[in-house]
Structures are given as C-alpha cells and as structure tokens.
KOLDONU-317945 format. One record per residue (C-alpha): residue in three letters; x, y, z. Coordinates in steps of 0.02 Angstrom, whole numbers, padded with zeros to 5 digits, always signed. Example, Ala and Ser with C-alpha at 12.3 -4.5 7.8 and 13.67 -1.06 7.14 Angstrom:
2
Ala+00615-00225+00390/Ser+00684-00053+00357/
This chain:
242
Met+02523+07892+00992/Ala+02691+07861+01079/Thr+02691+08041+01141/Val+02516+08021+01214/Lys+02567+07861+01307/Thr+02724+07943+01373/Asp+02627+08095+01434/Arg+02499+07981+01516/Arg+02635+07884+01608/Lys+02714+08047+01667/Phe+02544+08109+01727/Ile+02509+07950+01824/Lys+02683+07950+01901/Ile+02674+08132+01953/Ser+02495+08113+02019/Thr+02542+07957+02119/Leu+02696+08039+02193/Gly+02593+08191+02235/Val+02461+08090+02328/Leu+02595+07991+02421/Gly+02688+08149+02463/Leu+02530+08231+02529/Ala+02488+08077+02634/Met+02663+08070+02704/Gly+02661+08256+02737/Val+02498+08244+02831/Gly+02566+08096+02929/Val+02728+08182+02976/Val+02655+08352+03012/Gly+02490+08296+03083/Ala+02542+08144+03183/Pro+02614+08243+03330/Tyr+02446+08325+03355/Leu+02338+08169+03350/Asn+02294+08182+03533/Ala+02210+08036+03619/Glu+02027+08046+03661/Glu+02085+07978+03828/Leu+02261+08013+03889/Arg+02372+07861+03900/Leu+02501+07831+04034/Arg+02666+07892+03965/Leu+02840+07836+04014/Pro+02944+07906+04157/Gly+03012+08077+04115/Ala+02888+08111+03975/Val+02872+08297+03938/Gly+02699+08376+03920/Glu+02583+08281+03803/Lys+02587+08402+03656/Asp+02776+08419+03666/Phe+02792+08231+03687/Leu+02694+08197+03529/Ala+02798+08325+03435/Leu+02967+08265+03500/Cys+02946+08076+03501/Ile+03023+08003+03342/Lys+02940+07834+03370/Cys+03106+07741+03365/Gly+03055+07608+03492/Gln+03221+07612+03584/Cys+03132+07637+03751/Leu+03034+07477+03721/Gln+03191+07379+03679/Val+03280+07421+03841/Cys+03134+07401+03962/Pro+03173+07249+04072/Tyr+02991+07224+04123/His+02907+07224+03951/Ser+02806+07372+04012/Ile+02807+07480+03855/Glu+02688+07467+03708/Leu+02683+07565+03545/Ala+02519+07642+03491/Asp+02434+07583+03333/Leu+02304+07673+03228/Gly+02164+07616+03341/Lys+02235+07708+03491/Gly+02213+07881+03415/Leu+02362+07952+03507/Gly+02504+07966+03383/Val+02545+07805+03292/Gly+02705+07726+03355/Thr+02719+07827+03514/Pro+02760+07729+03673/Tyr+02640+07712+03818/Ile+02606+07597+03966/Asp+02447+07498+03994/Ala+02460+07484+04182/Arg+02334+07342+04197/Ser+02434+07239+04074/Arg+02608+07282+04140/Ala+02651+07433+04245/Cys+02814+07530+04259/Tyr+02927+07461+04396/Leu+03032+07619+04408/Cys+03203+07543+04373/Glu+03334+07639+04469/Ala+03428+07693+04312/Leu+03269+07721+04210/Pro+03345+07644+04052/Cys+03197+07699+03945/Val+03241+07880+03985/Leu+03425+07854+03944/Ala+03381+07771+03779/Cys+03272+07914+03716/Pro+03370+08012+03584/Ser+03245+08151+03551/Gly+03210+08239+03716/Ala+03034+08168+03731/Leu+03094+08091+03896/Gln+03191+08202+04016/His+03364+08131+04045/Asp+03393+08226+04207/Leu+03270+08106+04292/Ser+03385+07957+04268/Gly+03426+07883+04437/His+03282+07974+04522/Pro+03126+07865+04509/Asp+03048+07962+04654/Lys+03049+08119+04545/Val+02948+08040+04406/Glu+02776+08116+04370/Met+02674+07993+04267/Gly+02505+08015+04350/Ile+02416+07982+04514/Ala+02337+07826+04590/Val+02154+07837+04640/Leu+02047+07713+04737/Lys+01911+07728+04607/Ser+01803+07580+04661/Pro+01820+07550+04848/Glu+01677+07426+04843/Arg+01790+07310+04742/Cys+01940+07326+04858/Ile+01960+07159+04947/Ala+02063+07239+05085/Ile+01909+07342+05130/Thr+01790+07195+05113/Lys+01910+07086+05214/Gln+01934+06948+05085/Asn+02095+06853+05058/Val+02194+06864+04896/Pro+02129+06730+04776/Lys+02249+06617+04682/Lys+02173+06657+04512/His+02231+06836+04523/Ile+02407+06784+04565/Asp+02400+06667+04415/Arg+02339+06811+04306/Ile+02507+06897+04327/Tyr+02594+06737+04273/Asp+02509+06758+04104/His+02610+06916+04077/Pro+02788+06906+04007/His+02908+06844+04140/Thr+03065+06797+04047/Arg+03186+06902+04147/Glu+03250+06892+04325/Val+03169+07056+04377/Glu+03000+06991+04318/Glu+03025+06827+04409/Glu+03063+06925+04567/Val+02894+07013+04553/Leu+02809+06843+04544/Arg+02905+06775+04693/Lys+02851+06923+04798/Leu+02672+06911+04737/Asp+02657+06726+04779/Lys+02677+06768+04963/Phe+02510+06859+04964/Glu+02405+06712+04908/Asp+02261+06672+05025/Lys+02310+06813+05143/Pro+02231+06983+05181/Cys+02271+07100+05038/Thr+02404+07234+05057/Ile+02475+07211+04882/Cys+02458+07390+04821/Ala+02557+07458+04968/Asp+02683+07318+04989/Met+02724+07299+04804/Cys+02748+07485+04769/Pro+02919+07495+04682/Leu+02970+07665+04747/Pro+03128+07670+04855/Asn+03017+07738+04995/Pro+02845+07663+04958/Phe+02774+07733+05120/Ser+02787+07906+05042/Ala+02664+07854+04906/Ile+02540+07732+04982/Glu+02499+07645+05145/Met+02361+07536+05215/Val+02252+07620+05346/Arg+02109+07559+05451/Asp+01939+07567+05365/Ser+01779+07610+05458/Gly+01710+07436+05418/Gly+01852+07348+05507/Gly+01958+07308+05356/Lys+02098+07409+05281/Arg+02105+07527+05134/Pro+02246+07603+05031/Leu+02284+07785+05066/Ile+02368+07875+04922/Lys+02500+08000+04976/Ser+02592+08143+04893/Gly+02743+08036+04846/Cys+02641+07934+04720/Val+02715+07950+04545/Gly+02582+07853+04450/Cys+02687+07702+04400/Gly+02532+07591+04394/Val+02597+07440+04490/Cys+02451+07451+04610/Glu+02330+07444+04461/Glu+02419+07299+04377/Leu+02426+07191+04533/Cys+02256+07233+04609/Pro+02184+07058+04636/Val+02007+07081+04569/Asp+01931+07066+04395/Asp+01918+07254+04375/Pro+02048+07350+04476/Ala+01985+07445+04626/Ile+02134+07562+04612/Val+02183+07646+04448/Val+02307+07774+04387/Ile+02250+07935+04306/Pro+02385+07992+04184/Arg+02461+08165+04184/Leu+02385+08218+04350/Ser+02483+08254+04508/Tyr+02433+08224+04689/Glu+02398+08410+04705/Asp+02289+08410+04548/Tyr+02176+08269+04607/Tyr+02177+08269+04796/Glu+02203+08452+04839/Lys+02129+08550+04695/Gly+01995+08419+04664/
C-alpha cells in the first residue's frame, strides 16, 4: 500500500510539473507572437512589431524612467504580448524627451539606442485628422474649460507634467491651435501647422516631420479626438502611398 501511495504522489508531482512546464513553455515561446488585433502605439525607437515582441523582456524599466507617466504595460485583455510596453495616446502621449530615457533604459534591443538625443528621428506612427467635423478649429469654437480640466485628471506629479498644464491653460476660451502649438518636437512646424480652412476657420495640416508621438490626440479638446495617431505608419505610407 505504501508503494502505491508513493507512486501516486510521484505521478501527481510529475504530471503537475509537466503541465506547468508546458504552460510556461507556451507562454515564453508563444508570447512574442501574440500580435494585437489592432496595433498599439509603441515607444520611441521600437523595432518592427514582430521583432519588438520577440526582443522585449517585459522588464518595465522604460515605464520606471518615463517622466510623463506615458507608458503602460499590456495585460491579457490587450492581446498584444502580456507585459509589453505601449502608449495610449489619448490617456497620455509621448512628449519626446530630448534624451529619450525610455530608449536608454531598454536592455534588450527592443528600443534602438542610436535614437537617443534625436526625437525628430523617432518613427512611432502618423497623425491623421480622422474626424474634421469634430475639430473645433474648423468649426470656429473656442477651447472649453472642461477639456483643459480633463488633462488635469491625468498624473501631474512632476515638473515636466506641470509645465504641460501651464501651457495648456493659456488656450482656454480661445480659438484652438493646441495640436500645432503643443507639438513637442524641437521644430514642430516640420510636423504640423494650422492652415486656413475653406469655411473660414483653421485646420491642422500634418507634415512629413510628424513622428506620431500622440500629443495632438491626447490634448485635442473634444470628447472624441478629431485627430488621432495611426501606429507604425509613416507620412509616406499614409499621405503619399495612400
């Protein structure tokens, strides 16, 4: 009887370890290839999506050094590689820090280190005026206070975040030029400018210098942003090749 119990315990132990090992193996081997149904906005310097998912070790160091609280880590519900970092531009965009600390913190090669110090060379995506009917610059409405207050609901515990709020406050109850004037690129005119619209208002014009940081989407002062960023596309992909 003792032999039977011992054999049973060994069987259960081996079976349990086998199941756990299989699950872990599937997780480790399969996780890099769990592509998103919809591409998420990756960090500055991110390599191609498949390589990114394979190289990212999900250490979270990029999140820890981001001064704007811009980076989130995917959970199971995202379907894009559990633990991989991404940016939800509407919640908090990337402000293209000059040194790109997230890039410097990456130990695996998922983010290209040679981009550090060159925010204008980043290729995250491309901004698109997806819903011009919602753009209050086109419809000639002033910036409402509630959409300034919406940004105050985001984390703002650091000086750089407070500076964003100070700049944003100046737009309240004025004609909207937020997407162009708040662009964080060293030369924002290379990425976006306000041009005269046929209806007498103004509209944002996206230019080839846009890197897809998402600030225009985050700060767009309407319930659903008129301007959005499409991840992993370049200006040429969207505006020239169509």
